C-alpha positions in Angstrom: -0.2 -0.2 -0.1 2.5 2.1 1.1 4.4 1.6 -2.4 1.0 2.4 -4.5 0.5 5.8 -2.3 4.4 6.8 -3.3 3.9 6.2 -7.1 0.9 8.5 -6.6 2.5 10.7 -4.6 6.1 11.4 -6.6 4.2 13.8 -9.4 2.2 15.4 -7.1 4.7 16.5 -4.9 7.1 17.4 -8.4 4.0 19.1 -9.9 3.9 21.1 -6.6 7.5 21.7 -6.6 7.3 22.7 -10.1 4.2 25.4 -9.6 6.4 26.6 -6.2 9.4 26.8 -8.5 7.3 28.8 -10.8 5.5 31.7 -8.1 9.3 32.0 -6.4 10.6 32.8 -10.2 7.4 35.2 -10.9 8.0 37.0 -7.6 11.3 37.4 -8.8 11.1 38.7 -11.9 11.8 42.6 -12.3 9.7 44.8 -14.8 11.8 46.5 -17.1 14.5 43.8 -17.1 13.3 40.1 -17.8 9.6 42.0 -19.3 7.8 44.8 -19.9 4.0 45.7 -19.2 1.8 46.6 -21.3 -0.6 49.8 -20.4 -3.2 49.6 -21.3 -3.6 45.7 -21.6 -5.0 44.2 -24.5 -7.9 41.6 -24.2 -6.9 38.2 -25.6 -8.4 35.6 -28.0 -8.7 32.8 -25.9 -11.3 30.6 -24.3 -12.0 31.5 -20.3 -9.8 30.0 -18.3 -6.9 30.1 -20.4 -3.5 32.6 -20.7 -2.8 33.3 -23.8 0.7 33.4 -24.7 1.4 34.9 -28.1 4.8 34.6 -30.3 5.9 37.0 -32.9 8.0 36.1 -35.5 8.8 36.6 -38.8 9.7 33.7 -41.3 12.7 35.7 -42.6 14.2 36.2 -38.9 17.1 33.5 -38.2 16.3 33.9 -34.1 12.8 32.7 -35.1 13.5 29.6 -37.1 15.9 28.6 -34.4 13.5 29.3 -31.6 10.5 27.5 -33.3 11.5 24.1 -32.4 12.1 25.2 -28.7 8.8 26.9 -28.7 7.0 23.3 -30.3 8.8 21.1 -27.6 7.6 23.5 -25.2 4.2 23.2 -26.1 4.5 19.6 -25.9 6.1 19.3 -22.7 7.2 22.7 -21.1 3.8 24.6 -20.8 1.5 24.3 -18.3 -2.5 22.8 -19.5 -4.2 26.3 -19.0 -1.6 27.7 -21.9 -2.5 28.3 -25.3 0.0 29.4 -27.4 -0.9 31.7 -30.4 1.1 32.4 -33.1 1.2 35.9 -34.9 3.7 37.3 -37.5 5.1 40.9 -37.4 3.8 43.2 -40.3 6.0 46.3 -39.8 7.0 46.4 -43.8 5.7 45.3 -46.8 8.2 41.8 -46.9 6.8 41.1 -43.4 3.1 41.8 -44.6 3.9 39.0 -47.5 5.1 36.5 -45.3 2.6 37.1 -42.8 0.1 36.4 -45.9 2.3 33.2 -46.4 1.4 31.9 -42.7 -2.2 32.5 -42.7 -3.0 31.1 -46.0 -1.1 27.7 -44.8 -3.3 28.3 -41.7 -6.2 28.5 -43.8 -5.2 25.7 -46.1 -5.2 23.6 -43.2 -1.4 22.6 -43.7 0.3 22.9 -40.5 3.4 21.1 -41.6 4.3 23.6 -44.2 4.8 26.4 -41.5 8.1 24.7 -40.6 8.4 24.2 -44.2 8.2 27.9 -44.8 11.1 28.8 -42.1 13.5 26.1 -44.1 13.0 27.3 -47.6 14.0 30.9 -46.4 16.6 30.1 -43.8 18.1 27.1 -45.3 17.6 26.8 -48.4 17.3 30.6 -49.5 14.2 30.9 -51.1 13.3 34.5 -49.9 9.5 33.7 -50.8 9.1 37.4 -51.5 7.1 37.3 -54.1 3.5 35.5 -55.1 5.2 34.0 -57.7 7.4 32.4 -55.4 5.2 31.6 -52.3 2.7 30.3 -55.4 5.5 27.9 -56.5 6.2 26.9 -52.9 2.6 26.1 -51.9 2.5 23.8 -55.4 5.1 22.3 -55.3 3.9 20.6 -51.7 0.9 19.6 -53.2 -1.6 22.3 -52.8 -3.9 23.2 -56.0 -3.1 26.4 -57.7 -6.8 27.2 -58.0 -6.9 26.8 -53.8 -4.2 28.7 -53.2 -5.4 31.6 -55.3 -8.9 31.6 -53.6 -7.1 31.3 -50.2 -4.0 33.9 -50.6 -6.0 37.0 -51.6 -9.2 36.0 -49.8 -11.6 37.7 -47.4 -10.5 35.5 -44.4 -6.6 36.1 -44.9 -7.3 40.0 -45.0 -9.3 39.8 -42.2 -6.3 37.7 -40.2 -3.6 40.4 -41.7 -6.1 43.3 -40.4 -6.2 42.0 -36.7 -2.4 41.0 -37.0 -1.8 44.8 -38.0 -3.6 46.1 -34.7 -2.5 43.9 -32.5 1.2 44.3 -33.5 0.4 48.0 -32.8 -1.1 47.8 -29.3 1.7 44.9 -28.7 4.2 48.2 -30.0 6.2 45.3 -31.6 9.4 46.3 -32.9 11.5 43.5 -33.4 11.1 39.4 -33.6 10.7 36.9 -31.9 8.7 38.8 -29.1 6.3 37.1 -26.3 2.9 38.7 -25.3 1.7 37.2 -22.1 -2.0 37.2 -21.5 -1.7 40.6 -23.3 -0.1 42.1 -20.3 3.3 41.5 -20.4 6.1 41.6 -23.5 9.6 39.4 -23.1 12.2 38.3 -25.4 15.4 36.1 -25.3 17.2 39.1 -24.9 15.2 40.3 -22.1 14.8 36.7 -20.1 19.3 36.3 -21.0 18.7 33.7 -22.8 16.3 31.1 -24.8 16.1 28.5 -21.8 15.4 31.5 -19.5 13.2 32.7 -21.6 10.5 29.9 -21.0 11.1 30.1 -17.6 9.8 33.7 -17.9 7.1 32.7 -19.6 5.8 30.2 -17.4 6.6 32.7 -14.6 4.5 35.3 -15.7 1.7 32.9 -17.3 1.7 31.2 -13.3 0.9 35.0 -12.4 -2.1 34.6 -14.9 -3.2 31.4 -13.4 -7.2 31.6 -13.3 -8.4 30.9 -9.6 -9.6 27.2 -9.7 
């Protein structure tokens, strides 16, 4: 019996220790050092009971490319269940808007595997994907019908998402990538956090501050 209790108690104790560590880190964070506070806060788009973590990226950003696999690993094993990750493209110039259109086209077509492919196409293969023709070739080479691409690429759904991204970029005051916004209140990045590994510790701690009451 004691062995059985111990078997179930260990994960509980480990979970409590993680929560305690996150709470302690949250208390130790210094505003203006590891993070900035957005004033006013920006409303989130996730369901009640969730804490939104927005990752603002650009496909041609080398740091974003290197960080993306770590974000994916954190999503699977490192984040709390109440955290919901939202990716949002930066849009402060025309090239970024083109890549934002690429991202939302991938999203609406339901081809999530092409997100990582777009990163590799630009950062590894050197194809900048900076014109509609290059983007069309990228999609059709991966089995997307030209008619489906053309319907979505300049369609209402993509235009609506671009408009929302432009509005949020302004409200989040995005000037560089990658940038992370926690629950519409806190902005941080790897430089502020002290490195990529520390960035996830800061995100977890800030999210713990925002955890809804049970």
